[in-house]
C-alpha positions as CSV (number, residue, x, y, z in Angstrom):
1,M,15.2,11.0,-21.7
2,N,14.2,8.1,-20.8
3,V,12.5,6.9,-17.9
4,Q,15.6,5.1,-16.5
5,E,17.5,7.9,-16.8
6,F,14.9,10.1,-15.2
7,I,15.5,8.0,-12.2
8,N,19.0,7.5,-12.3
9,N,19.4,11.3,-12.8
10,N,16.8,12.3,-9.6
11,F,17.2,9.0,-7.3
12,E,18.7,11.5,-4.4
13,R,16.3,14.2,-4.6
14,F,13.4,11.3,-4.7
15,V,14.9,9.6,-1.1
16,E,14.6,12.9,-0.1
17,E,11.1,13.6,-0.7
18,W,10.5,10.3,0.6
19,Q,12.4,10.5,4.0
20,S,10.8,13.7,4.5
21,L,7.2,11.6,4.7
22,I,8.5,9.0,6.8
23,Q,10.1,11.6,9.5
24,I,6.3,12.2,10.3
25,P,5.1,9.8,12.6
26,S,1.3,9.6,11.0
27,V,-0.1,6.8,12.6
28,S,-3.9,6.6,12.3
29,C,-4.9,4.5,15.4
30,Q,-3.3,6.7,17.9
31,S,-5.0,10.1,18.8
32,E,-1.9,11.8,19.9
33,H,-0.4,11.5,16.2
34,K,-3.9,14.2,15.1
35,E,-1.4,16.8,14.2
36,D,1.3,14.4,12.3
37,M,-1.6,13.7,10.2
38,V,-2.4,17.0,9.2
39,A,1.3,17.6,8.9
40,C,1.7,14.1,6.2
41,A,-1.4,15.1,3.9
42,K,0.7,18.5,3.8
43,R,3.6,17.5,2.7
44,W,1.9,15.5,0.1
45,K,0.2,18.4,-1.3
46,E,3.2,19.7,-1.8
47,L,4.9,16.8,-3.2
48,L,2.2,16.4,-5.8
49,L,2.5,20.2,-7.1
50,Q,6.2,19.6,-7.4
51,A,5.6,16.8,-9.6
52,G,3.4,18.5,-11.7
53,V,-0.4,18.2,-10.9
54,Q,-2.3,21.5,-12.2
55,K,-4.2,21.5,-8.6
56,A,-3.6,20.3,-5.0
57,E,-5.7,20.8,-1.8
58,V,-5.9,18.8,1.6
59,M,-9.6,18.5,2.5
60,Q,-11.5,18.0,5.4
61,S,-13.5,14.5,6.2
62,K,-15.0,14.0,9.7
63,G,-11.7,12.0,10.5
64,N,-8.0,12.5,9.3
65,P,-7.7,15.0,6.3
66,I,-7.8,13.8,2.6
67,V,-5.5,15.1,-0.1
68,F,-6.9,15.6,-3.4
69,A,-4.7,16.6,-6.7
70,E,-5.9,17.0,-10.5
71,Y,-3.8,16.9,-13.5
72,K,-5.8,17.6,-17.2
73,C,-4.3,16.7,-20.0
74,P,-3.2,19.8,-22.0
75,Q,-4.3,18.3,-25.1
76,P,-7.1,16.0,-24.9
77,T,-8.3,13.6,-27.5
78,A,-11.2,11.3,-27.7
79,E,-8.7,8.3,-26.5
80,T,-8.3,10.6,-23.6
81,K,-8.8,8.6,-20.1
82,T,-8.8,9.5,-16.2
83,V,-7.1,7.4,-14.1
84,L,-7.9,7.9,-10.3
85,V,-4.7,7.2,-8.0
86,Y,-5.4,6.2,-4.8
87,G,-2.6,5.7,-1.6
88,H,-2.2,6.2,1.9
89,Y,-0.3,8.5,4.0
90,D,-1.4,6.8,7.2
91,V,0.8,4.3,8.8
92,M,0.8,1.8,11.4
93,P,2.5,1.9,14.9
94,A,6.0,0.9,15.1
95,E,6.1,-0.7,17.9
96,P,8.1,-2.7,19.8
97,L,10.7,-0.1,19.0
98,N,13.2,-2.2,21.0
99,E,13.1,-4.7,17.5
100,W,14.0,-2.1,15.0
101,K,18.0,-1.6,14.1
102,T,17.5,1.8,13.2
103,D,15.2,4.6,14.3
104,P,11.6,3.5,12.2
105,W,11.2,7.5,11.6
106,K,14.4,7.8,9.8
107,A,15.1,5.9,6.5
108,E,18.4,4.1,6.5
109,I,19.4,2.1,3.4
110,R,21.2,-0.6,3.8
111,D,21.8,-4.0,1.3
112,N,19.8,-1.7,-1.3
113,K,16.9,-1.4,0.7
114,L,15.3,1.6,2.6
115,Y,14.2,0.5,6.1
116,A,11.8,3.0,8.3
117,R,7.8,2.5,8.9
118,G,6.3,3.6,5.7
119,A,8.9,2.5,3.4
120,D,6.5,0.2,1.8
121,D,3.2,0.9,3.2
122,D,2.1,2.6,1.5
123,K,4.2,5.7,1.2
124,G,7.4,3.9,-0.4
125,Q,4.4,3.1,-2.9
126,T,2.7,5.6,-3.3
127,M,5.7,7.6,-3.9
128,I,6.5,5.0,-7.1
129,Q,3.0,6.1,-8.4
130,V,4.1,9.9,-8.0
131,K,7.3,9.6,-9.4
132,A,6.4,7.7,-12.6
133,F,3.3,10.6,-13.3
134,E,6.3,13.4,-12.6
135,Y,8.4,11.8,-15.2
136,L,5.6,11.6,-17.7
137,V,4.5,15.5,-17.4
138,K,8.0,16.6,-17.0
139,E,9.1,14.5,-20.6
140,E,5.5,15.6,-22.1
141,K,4.1,12.1,-22.3
142,L,1.2,12.0,-20.7
143,Q,-1.5,11.4,-22.6
144,H,-4.3,10.9,-19.9
145,N,-5.9,13.3,-17.0
146,V,-4.8,12.1,-13.6
147,K,-6.3,12.4,-10.1
148,F,-5.0,11.4,-6.8
149,I,-6.5,10.9,-3.6
150,I,-4.0,10.3,-0.8
151,E,-6.2,9.0,2.6
152,G,-4.6,8.9,6.3
153,E,-7.4,6.2,7.7
154,E,-7.0,2.9,5.8
155,E,-4.9,1.3,8.4
156,I,-7.9,1.5,10.3
157,G,-10.7,0.4,7.8
158,S,-11.2,4.2,5.9
159,P,-14.3,5.2,8.5
160,S,-14.6,8.6,6.8
161,L,-13.8,7.8,3.0
162,E,-17.5,6.6,2.2
163,E,-18.8,9.5,3.5
164,F,-15.9,11.9,1.3
165,M,-16.9,10.1,-1.8
166,T,-20.6,10.3,-1.7
167,K,-19.8,14.0,-0.8
168,H,-17.4,14.5,-3.6
169,K,-18.9,12.0,-6.3
170,D,-18.2,14.0,-9.2
171,L,-15.0,15.3,-8.1
172,L,-13.5,11.6,-8.1
173,Q,-15.0,10.3,-11.4
174,A,-12.8,8.8,-13.8
175,D,-12.1,5.5,-16.0
176,V,-10.2,3.4,-13.5
177,I,-9.0,3.5,-10.3
178,L,-4.9,2.6,-10.0
179,V,-3.5,1.6,-6.9
180,S,-0.2,0.4,-5.5
181,D,-0.8,-1.0,-1.9
182,T,-0.6,-4.5,-2.3
183,S,2.4,-6.8,-3.2
184,M,4.0,-9.5,-5.8
185,I,5.0,-12.9,-5.6
186,G,8.5,-12.1,-5.1
187,K,11.3,-10.0,-6.3
188,Q,11.8,-12.5,-9.5
189,T,8.6,-13.5,-10.0
190,P,6.3,-10.0,-10.7
191,S,2.7,-10.7,-10.0
192,L,-0.8,-8.3,-10.5
193,T,-3.3,-8.9,-7.6
194,T,-6.6,-9.9,-8.6
195,G,-8.0,-10.5,-5.6
196,L,-8.3,-8.9,-2.0
197,R,-10.0,-10.7,1.1
198,G,-12.5,-8.7,3.2
199,L,-12.2,-8.2,7.0
200,A,-14.6,-8.2,9.8
201,Y,-12.5,-7.3,13.1
202,W,-14.6,-7.1,16.9
203,Q,-13.1,-6.2,20.4
204,I,-14.8,-8.5,23.3
205,E,-15.1,-8.3,26.6
206,V,-15.9,-10.4,29.4
207,D,-16.8,-9.4,32.7
208,G,-16.7,-11.3,36.1
209,P,-16.8,-10.2,39.6
210,N,-16.8,-6.7,40.6
211,R,-13.0,-6.6,41.1
212,D,-10.1,-8.9,41.3
213,L,-10.2,-11.4,43.7
214,H,-7.9,-13.8,45.7
215,S,-7.5,-16.9,43.5
216,G,-7.2,-19.0,46.8
217,H,-10.2,-17.7,48.2
218,F,-12.2,-17.6,45.1
219,G,-10.8,-20.1,42.6
220,G,-12.9,-23.2,41.5
221,A,-16.0,-21.2,42.9
222,I,-16.6,-18.7,40.3
223,K,-15.9,-18.8,36.7
224,N,-12.8,-16.9,35.8
225,P,-12.9,-14.4,32.9
226,I,-10.2,-15.0,30.8
227,N,-11.0,-19.3,31.6
228,A,-14.7,-17.9,29.9
229,L,-12.8,-16.0,27.0
230,C,-10.6,-18.7,26.3
231,E,-13.4,-21.6,25.9
232,M,-15.6,-19.3,23.7
233,L,-12.2,-18.5,21.4
234,A,-11.3,-21.8,21.2
235,K,-14.6,-23.2,19.5
236,I,-14.6,-20.9,16.7
237,V,-12.2,-23.1,14.9
238,D,-12.9,-26.7,14.8
239,E,-10.6,-29.7,14.2
240,N,-10.6,-29.4,10.5
241,G,-9.6,-25.6,10.3
242,R,-13.0,-24.9,10.0
243,I,-15.2,-21.9,11.3
244,T,-17.8,-23.0,13.7
245,I,-19.7,-20.0,13.3
246,P,-23.2,-20.5,12.0
247,H,-24.3,-20.1,8.5
248,F,-20.8,-18.6,7.9
249,Y,-19.9,-20.1,4.9
250,D,-23.6,-20.0,3.3
251,K,-21.9,-17.3,0.9
252,V,-18.6,-18.5,0.2
253,L,-18.3,-19.5,-3.5
254,P,-15.9,-22.3,-4.3
255,I,-12.2,-21.7,-5.9
256,P,-13.0,-22.4,-9.7
257,Q,-11.0,-25.2,-11.3
258,Q,-9.3,-22.5,-13.5
259,E,-8.0,-20.3,-10.6
260,R,-6.9,-23.7,-9.0
261,E,-4.8,-24.4,-11.6
262,M,-3.3,-21.1,-11.8
263,I,-2.4,-20.7,-8.0
264,T,-0.3,-24.2,-8.9
265,Q,1.5,-22.3,-10.9
266,I,2.9,-19.8,-8.6
267,P,6.3,-20.8,-7.7
268,F,6.3,-21.9,-3.6
269,D,8.5,-23.7,-1.4
270,L,6.9,-24.4,1.7
271,D,10.2,-25.4,3.5
272,A,11.6,-22.1,2.7
273,Y,8.0,-20.4,3.8
274,K,8.3,-22.2,6.7
275,Q,11.8,-21.4,7.2
276,A,11.3,-17.5,6.5
277,I,8.5,-17.3,9.3
278,G,10.5,-19.7,11.7
279,I,7.7,-22.2,12.0
280,E,7.9,-26.2,11.4
281,Y,4.2,-26.8,10.3
282,V,1.5,-25.1,8.7
283,Y,-1.8,-25.3,9.6
284,G,-5.4,-24.3,7.8
285,E,-8.8,-25.9,6.2
286,Q,-8.5,-29.3,5.1
287,G,-9.0,-29.5,1.0
288,F,-7.3,-26.5,0.4
289,S,-3.2,-25.8,0.1
290,T,-1.1,-23.2,1.7
291,L,-1.6,-20.2,-0.9
292,E,-5.3,-21.1,-1.3
293,R,-5.7,-20.9,2.6
294,N,-4.1,-17.1,2.5
295,S,-5.7,-16.1,-0.3
296,C,-9.2,-17.3,-1.3
297,R,-10.4,-19.2,1.6
298,P,-11.9,-17.1,4.9
299,S,-9.8,-17.1,8.3
300,F,-10.2,-16.6,11.9
301,D,-7.5,-14.9,13.8
302,I,-7.2,-13.8,17.4
303,C,-5.1,-10.6,17.4
304,G,-4.6,-9.9,20.8
305,I,-6.0,-11.4,24.2
306,W,-5.3,-9.8,27.8
307,G,-6.1,-9.5,31.1
308,G,-5.0,-10.2,35.2
309,Y,-1.6,-9.4,36.1
310,T,0.6,-9.5,33.6
311,Q,3.9,-7.8,35.4
312,E,7.1,-9.1,36.4
313,G,6.8,-11.6,39.2
314,S,3.3,-13.7,40.4
315,K,-0.1,-12.3,41.9
316,T,-2.1,-15.0,42.7
317,V,-5.3,-13.0,41.5
318,L,-8.4,-14.1,39.8
319,P,-9.4,-10.9,37.1
320,S,-12.6,-9.4,37.0
321,K,-12.3,-8.4,33.1
322,A,-10.8,-10.2,30.3
323,F,-10.3,-8.7,26.6
324,A,-9.5,-10.2,23.1
325,K,-9.6,-8.3,19.5
326,V,-10.3,-11.0,17.1
327,S,-10.8,-10.6,13.6
328,C,-12.2,-12.6,10.0
329,R,-10.2,-12.5,6.5
330,L,-13.9,-12.9,4.6
331,V,-13.7,-14.1,0.8
332,A,-15.7,-12.6,-2.4
333,N,-19.7,-13.0,-1.9
334,Q,-19.4,-12.4,1.7
335,K,-20.7,-9.2,3.3
336,H,-18.5,-7.9,6.4
337,E,-21.8,-6.9,8.0
338,E,-23.4,-9.9,8.1
339,I,-20.6,-11.9,9.0
340,S,-20.5,-9.3,12.3
341,Q,-23.8,-10.0,13.3
342,L,-23.1,-13.9,12.9
343,F,-20.5,-13.7,14.9
344,M,-21.5,-11.7,17.3
345,D,-24.7,-13.7,17.4
346,Y,-22.3,-16.9,18.2
347,I,-20.2,-15.5,21.0
348,R,-23.1,-14.7,22.9
349,S,-25.0,-18.0,22.3
350,I,-21.7,-20.2,23.3
351,A,-21.1,-17.6,26.4
352,P,-21.0,-19.1,29.7
353,K,-23.0,-18.4,32.5
354,G,-21.3,-16.3,35.3
355,V,-19.8,-13.8,33.0
356,K,-21.3,-11.2,30.8
357,V,-20.2,-10.5,27.7
358,S,-20.2,-7.6,25.2
359,I,-18.8,-7.4,21.8
360,T,-17.8,-4.2,19.7
361,P,-17.8,-4.3,16.1
362,M,-14.6,-2.2,14.9
363,H,-14.0,-2.1,11.0
364,G,-14.3,-4.0,8.2
365,G,-14.5,-4.0,4.6
366,E,-16.0,-6.9,1.3
367,A,-13.6,-8.6,-0.6
368,Y,-12.8,-7.5,-4.3
369,I,-12.1,-9.3,-7.7
370,C,-10.2,-7.7,-10.5
371,P,-11.6,-8.0,-13.7
372,M,-8.6,-9.2,-15.7
373,E,-10.1,-8.4,-19.3
374,H,-10.1,-4.6,-18.6
375,P,-8.4,-2.8,-20.9
376,A,-6.2,-1.2,-17.8
377,Y,-5.3,-4.7,-16.3
378,K,-3.8,-5.4,-19.8
379,A,-1.7,-2.4,-19.9
380,A,-0.6,-2.7,-16.2
381,E,0.4,-6.3,-17.2
382,K,2.5,-4.4,-20.3
383,G,3.8,-2.3,-17.6
384,F,5.1,-5.1,-15.4
385,E,6.3,-7.0,-18.5
386,K,8.5,-3.9,-19.4
387,A,10.0,-3.4,-16.0
388,F,10.8,-7.0,-15.1
389,G,11.5,-8.5,-18.4
390,K,8.2,-10.9,-18.0
391,K,4.9,-11.2,-18.2
392,P,3.4,-11.1,-14.4
393,L,1.4,-13.7,-12.9
394,S,-1.9,-13.2,-11.8
395,A,-2.7,-14.2,-8.2
396,R,-5.3,-12.8,-5.6
397,R,-3.7,-11.9,-2.0
398,G,-4.8,-12.5,1.5
399,G,-4.5,-8.8,2.7
400,S,-7.8,-6.3,2.8
401,I,-8.3,-2.7,1.6
402,A,-11.5,-1.7,2.6
403,V,-11.7,1.1,0.3
404,I,-11.4,-0.7,-3.0
405,P,-14.9,-2.6,-3.0
406,L,-15.9,0.9,-1.6
407,F,-14.6,2.9,-5.0
408,E,-16.9,0.5,-6.5
409,K,-19.6,0.7,-4.6
410,V,-19.8,4.4,-4.6
411,L,-18.2,5.6,-7.5
412,G,-18.8,2.3,-9.4
413,I,-15.2,2.3,-10.9
414,K,-12.9,-0.7,-11.2
415,S,-9.5,-0.4,-9.3
416,I,-6.5,-2.2,-11.0
417,L,-3.6,-3.4,-8.0
418,M,-0.1,-2.4,-9.1
419,G,1.6,-3.4,-6.1
420,F,5.6,-3.6,-5.5
421,G,5.7,-4.8,-2.0
422,L,7.7,-8.1,-1.1
423,E,6.8,-10.3,1.7
424,E,10.1,-9.9,3.0
425,N,9.5,-6.1,3.8
426,A,8.2,-6.8,6.9
427,I,4.9,-4.5,6.6
428,H,3.4,-3.5,9.7
429,S,6.6,-5.2,11.7
430,P,9.6,-4.0,12.9
431,N,12.1,-3.3,10.1
432,E,9.8,-2.3,7.4
433,S,11.7,-2.2,4.3
434,M,11.5,-1.5,0.6
435,D,13.5,-2.8,-1.7
436,L,15.2,0.0,-4.0
437,E,15.4,-1.9,-7.4
438,V,11.9,-3.2,-6.9
439,W,11.3,0.5,-6.2
440,K,12.9,2.0,-9.5
441,K,11.2,-0.9,-11.6
442,G,7.7,0.1,-10.5
443,I,8.4,3.5,-11.7
444,V,9.1,1.9,-14.8
445,A,6.0,-0.1,-14.8
446,V,3.6,2.8,-13.8
447,S,5.2,4.7,-16.4
448,E,4.7,2.4,-19.1
449,F,1.2,1.6,-17.9
450,Y,-0.2,5.3,-19.5
451,E,1.8,4.6,-22.4
452,Q,-0.3,1.2,-23.1
453,Y,-3.7,2.3,-21.5
């Protein structure tokens, strides 16, 4: 049986298994879902055993449990490799719920897409890996050893994984790591991710008076914490789109000319880009294109800001506190811990008198560059070519997966990023989806990877 026949014959079951994962609200950033994290890990263990691994277990970490599974090739040869497949079972919160057209915890298929939280990121994409593996095992075509590690903290920066990997370094040894947690340029433009940005994230608290005050009695006489916070944040990016933190760019490498030329080959319609997200103008660091800005250059963003009175109606109050969550996307050669310290030093240096500022680093990770000459990368190219009928483009992506550079740091293993998401899939947003045609082609591509590697 070929892979397409296998997919067609088992598709209804695949969706049911996919749904069994989606209906578990495994939201790692909310403590109320602690039991859901355990339940989801256990369900992954069951599905991996059904797919054909010889061993699967739910292992403890200092945080959420980690699923480990292993398949050993019955007749290994000198050519037999070990592939470690990485995925994550945790998802982002579904809020705001009123913006979902259907229940985020119940998969609904419409317009040949499956809609639900985790449909793409990363339950749907990890299912691609598992179903390709299942096909190869059941058709006795798998000539490699395969290990799976599926964690439950990727959406909060994988804080428990480094310790787990260090402790179980021998267990996780492999020749290459295969990851489906990234995106393609477009449905008709398959691509392999060759780089990811790093991340540094903080929460800022600004304290002023010892209680909320009447803005008429005190306004203009003391420093308003929200005003102070806004003043500080407004200074971080200048009029040319450059981040003003001293020494921030010291280790940023220029984009190689060859790569800049490669980026120009990527089909990109700026007007369609703006229309898709409902904006009239793009913005960013001068001297770089939109595709360079959102993949190869660092950035700073305010992710959330709050304080004072925000309910219905008006309340003339001068707040005692103000808060913000902010982040930087980082590029190759920038170390997130160094950037974190530079940021905190800078914010403290520009804090106005009359308020007290405290900064809490939350999570972060390094950037990653994939070696395009790696044999596994070449095998992935051939997998995409078989599935999509054309050779994939190579492209850096702007997101971050903290664990990828960790794999190289702790295990000394390179990762190949075979992602099948689309921009329109709205990961982390209401109405997240997965295109079913692309999902099926993903199974074909991954199965061909193993044949070619």
